[in-house]
C-alpha positions as CSV (number, residue, x, y, z in Angstrom):
1,X,30.8,0.1,0.7
2,X,29.2,-3.3,0.4
3,X,27.2,-3.9,-2.8
4,X,24.2,-5.6,-1.2
5,X,20.6,-5.1,0.1
6,X,19.9,-6.8,3.3
7,X,17.4,-7.1,6.1
8,X,18.3,-7.9,9.7
9,X,15.7,-9.2,12.1
10,X,13.0,-7.3,10.2
11,X,9.4,-7.1,11.4
12,X,6.4,-5.5,9.8
13,X,3.4,-6.0,12.0
14,X,1.3,-8.1,11.6
15,X,2.6,-9.6,8.4
16,X,6.4,-10.2,8.6
17,X,8.4,-11.6,11.4
18,X,12.2,-11.8,11.9
19,X,13.2,-11.6,8.3
20,X,16.9,-11.8,7.7
21,X,18.2,-12.1,4.2
22,X,20.9,-10.7,1.8
23,X,20.5,-9.9,-1.9
24,X,23.5,-9.3,-4.1
25,X,24.0,-8.5,-7.8
26,X,24.3,-11.4,-10.2
27,X,21.4,-13.5,-9.0
28,X,17.7,-14.0,-9.7
29,X,15.8,-14.7,-6.5
30,X,12.2,-15.9,-6.4
31,X,9.9,-15.3,-3.4
32,X,7.5,-18.2,-3.2
33,X,4.9,-19.3,-0.7
34,X,1.1,-19.8,-0.3
35,X,-1.4,-17.0,-0.5
36,X,-1.1,-14.6,2.4
37,X,2.5,-15.7,3.2
38,X,3.7,-12.0,3.0
39,X,5.6,-12.1,-0.3
40,X,4.2,-8.8,-1.7
41,X,4.5,-7.1,1.6
42,X,8.2,-8.2,1.9
43,X,8.8,-6.8,-1.6
44,X,7.3,-3.4,-0.6
45,X,9.5,-3.3,2.5
46,X,12.6,-4.2,0.4
47,X,11.9,-1.4,-2.0
48,X,11.4,1.2,0.7
49,X,7.6,1.7,0.2
50,X,6.9,0.3,3.6
51,X,9.1,1.1,6.6
52,X,9.8,-1.8,9.0
53,X,8.4,-1.6,12.5
54,X,11.6,-3.2,13.9
55,X,14.9,-4.4,12.5
56,X,16.8,-3.0,9.6
57,X,16.6,-2.8,5.8
58,X,19.9,-1.6,4.4
59,X,21.0,-0.8,0.9
60,X,24.8,-0.7,0.7
61,X,24.9,-0.6,4.5
62,X,22.7,2.5,4.6
63,X,19.1,2.4,5.8
64,X,16.6,2.8,3.0
65,X,15.0,5.7,4.9
66,X,18.3,7.6,4.7
67,X,18.3,7.6,0.9
68,X,16.8,10.5,-1.0
69,X,14.1,9.5,-3.5
70,X,16.2,10.5,-6.4
71,X,19.3,8.6,-5.2
72,X,17.1,5.5,-4.4
73,X,15.5,5.6,-7.8
74,X,19.0,5.2,-9.4
75,X,19.6,2.0,-7.3
76,X,16.4,0.1,-7.5
77,X,13.3,-0.2,-9.6
78,X,9.9,-1.8,-9.1
79,X,7.5,-3.5,-11.5
80,X,4.1,-4.0,-9.9
81,X,1.2,-6.2,-10.9
82,X,-1.0,-3.3,-11.9
83,X,0.1,0.2,-12.9
84,X,-2.8,2.1,-14.6
85,X,-1.9,5.6,-15.5
86,X,-4.1,8.7,-15.0
87,X,-3.1,10.0,-18.4
88,X,-3.0,8.3,-21.8
89,X,0.5,8.6,-23.2
90,X,2.0,6.7,-26.1
91,X,4.2,3.8,-25.1
92,X,7.5,5.6,-26.0
93,X,6.7,8.5,-23.7
94,X,5.8,6.2,-20.8
95,X,9.1,4.5,-21.1
96,X,11.0,7.8,-21.3
97,X,9.1,9.1,-18.3
98,X,10.0,6.0,-16.3
99,X,13.7,6.5,-17.0
100,X,13.7,10.1,-15.8
101,X,16.2,9.5,-13.0
102,X,18.8,8.8,-15.8
103,X,18.6,12.2,-17.5
104,X,21.5,11.5,-19.9
105,X,20.0,8.3,-21.2
106,X,16.6,9.4,-22.5
107,X,17.4,9.8,-26.2
108,X,15.0,8.4,-28.7
109,X,17.6,6.0,-30.0
110,X,18.2,4.5,-26.5
111,X,14.4,4.1,-26.0
112,X,14.1,2.3,-29.3
113,X,16.9,-0.1,-28.5
114,X,15.3,-0.9,-25.1
115,X,11.9,-1.4,-26.7
116,X,13.5,-3.9,-29.2
117,X,15.3,-5.8,-26.4
118,X,12.1,-6.1,-24.2
119,X,9.7,-7.0,-27.0
120,X,7.9,-3.7,-26.9
121,X,8.8,-2.6,-30.5
122,X,5.5,-3.8,-31.9
123,X,3.7,-1.6,-29.4
124,X,5.3,1.6,-30.8
125,X,2.8,4.4,-31.1
126,X,0.0,2.7,-29.1
127,X,-1.6,4.3,-26.0
128,X,-0.5,2.7,-22.8
129,X,-4.0,2.5,-21.2
130,X,-5.3,0.6,-24.3
131,X,-2.7,-2.2,-23.8
132,X,-3.5,-5.6,-22.3
133,X,-2.2,-6.4,-18.9
134,X,0.7,-8.4,-20.3
135,X,1.6,-5.7,-22.7
136,X,1.6,-3.1,-19.9
137,X,4.0,-5.3,-17.9
138,X,6.4,-5.4,-20.8
139,X,6.3,-1.6,-21.0
140,X,7.0,-1.3,-17.3
141,X,10.0,-3.6,-17.7
142,X,11.3,-1.4,-20.5
143,X,11.1,1.6,-18.2
144,X,13.8,0.2,-16.0
145,X,16.7,0.2,-18.3
146,X,19.7,2.4,-17.6
147,X,21.9,1.5,-20.5
148,X,23.3,-1.6,-22.2
149,X,24.3,-3.0,-18.8
150,X,21.7,-2.2,-16.1
151,X,22.8,-2.2,-12.5
152,X,21.2,-2.3,-9.1
153,X,18.1,-4.1,-7.8
154,X,15.0,-4.9,-9.8
155,X,11.9,-6.0,-8.0
156,X,8.9,-7.6,-9.7
157,X,5.5,-8.7,-8.3
158,X,4.1,-11.7,-10.2
159,X,5.6,-10.5,-13.5
160,X,4.4,-13.5,-15.5
161,X,0.8,-13.5,-14.2
162,X,-0.7,-11.8,-17.3
163,X,1.7,-13.2,-19.9
164,X,1.2,-15.9,-22.4
165,X,3.8,-18.8,-22.7
166,X,6.0,-17.0,-25.2
167,X,6.2,-13.8,-23.2
168,X,6.8,-15.7,-19.9
169,X,9.7,-17.4,-21.6
170,X,11.0,-14.2,-23.2
171,X,10.8,-12.2,-19.9
172,X,12.4,-14.8,-17.6
173,X,15.1,-15.6,-20.1
174,X,15.9,-11.9,-20.5
175,X,16.1,-11.4,-16.7
176,X,18.3,-14.5,-16.2
177,X,20.7,-13.3,-18.9
178,X,20.9,-9.8,-17.4
179,X,21.7,-11.1,-13.9
180,X,24.4,-13.3,-15.3
181,X,26.3,-10.2,-16.4
182,X,26.9,-9.7,-12.7
183,X,25.7,-6.1,-12.1
184,X,21.9,-6.6,-11.6
185,X,19.9,-8.4,-9.0
186,X,16.4,-9.5,-9.7
187,X,13.9,-10.4,-6.9
188,X,10.5,-11.6,-8.2
189,X,7.4,-12.9,-6.5
190,X,6.4,-16.0,-8.4
191,X,3.4,-18.3,-7.8
192,X,4.4,-20.8,-10.6
193,X,7.0,-23.0,-8.8
194,X,8.0,-24.6,-12.1
195,X,8.9,-21.3,-13.6
196,X,10.8,-20.4,-10.5
197,X,12.7,-23.7,-10.6
198,X,13.7,-23.1,-14.3
199,X,15.0,-19.6,-13.9
200,X,15.8,-18.7,-10.3
201,X,19.2,-19.1,-8.7
202,X,17.7,-19.0,-5.2
203,X,14.2,-19.6,-3.8
204,X,13.0,-18.0,-0.6
205,X,9.9,-19.8,0.8
206,X,7.7,-17.7,3.1
207,X,4.9,-19.0,5.3
208,X,2.8,-16.7,7.6
209,X,5.4,-13.9,7.4
210,X,8.5,-16.0,8.1
211,X,11.2,-17.5,6.0
212,X,10.8,-21.2,6.4
213,X,13.3,-22.4,3.7
214,X,15.7,-20.9,1.2
215,X,18.4,-22.2,-1.1
216,X,18.6,-23.5,-4.7
217,X,15.5,-24.9,-6.4
218,X,16.8,-28.4,-5.7
219,X,17.1,-27.7,-2.0
220,X,13.8,-26.0,-1.6
221,X,11.5,-27.9,-3.9
222,X,11.2,-31.0,-1.9
223,X,7.9,-32.9,-1.7
224,X,8.0,-32.9,2.1
225,X,8.8,-29.2,2.3
226,X,6.1,-28.2,-0.1
227,X,3.4,-30.4,1.4
228,X,4.2,-29.0,4.8
229,X,4.0,-25.4,4.0
230,X,1.5,-25.3,1.1
231,X,-0.7,-28.1,2.5
232,X,-0.9,-29.8,-0.9
233,X,0.1,-33.3,-2.0
234,X,2.8,-33.1,-4.6
235,X,5.2,-35.1,-6.6
236,X,8.6,-33.8,-7.7
237,X,10.1,-34.7,-11.1
238,X,12.8,-33.3,-13.4
239,X,12.6,-31.0,-16.3
240,X,13.8,-32.9,-19.4
241,X,16.0,-30.0,-20.6
242,X,18.1,-29.1,-17.6
243,X,17.0,-31.4,-14.8
244,X,15.5,-28.6,-12.7
245,X,12.9,-29.9,-10.3
246,X,9.3,-29.7,-11.4
247,X,6.3,-29.8,-9.2
248,X,3.2,-32.0,-10.0
249,X,0.0,-32.0,-8.0
250,X,-1.1,-35.4,-6.9
251,X,-4.4,-36.5,-8.5
């Protein structure tokens, strides 16, 4: 059985058209594009929350619709922009609840280890609904751990939007390190092209529901490409630390 998630000629009317892509463990992919390009909708189709109108969305060569909810929850996890709960539980209990598909891994010791790794340890004992948006995102991420070596597909919708500089760096560095272990795929919607260039292995650029460019940050973040699809005048430079392309708006 192939270890991949793929779409073939996928349509979701009226937003997505003819989407064909393959996601495999061991990489961090960023979905980029202007507002209304279809990034969040594509994420919802890839995770099984929206069924395609035409085409196929396959996990390990099996349609997402053919997976039971329990089996699918062991293969992929989703971190949304907003996830307000209808009950006010402590952080530790929210993390434990989110890890329910992995019944053998819900010991308090494991939860404490995961909280330390994701930067949630200082939130211990606090009520989830009283946290800031950025703190809630960190708790959502902590819910997704299986063990010391998470596997499968992790989808995130603008995970850095409510985070300060330190927590943006901590989150993306952590996700990058986890994918490099080879068992986890991360697919994230990112509006910040410079963050995407620093951390993503592959960029998928959407415009009006179609994939118009994909490849490494160096291949996609070209001034002509971005000006065409974003409609903005930009200059491309290099990050001083690792020579990743960096995007600057023209004055």
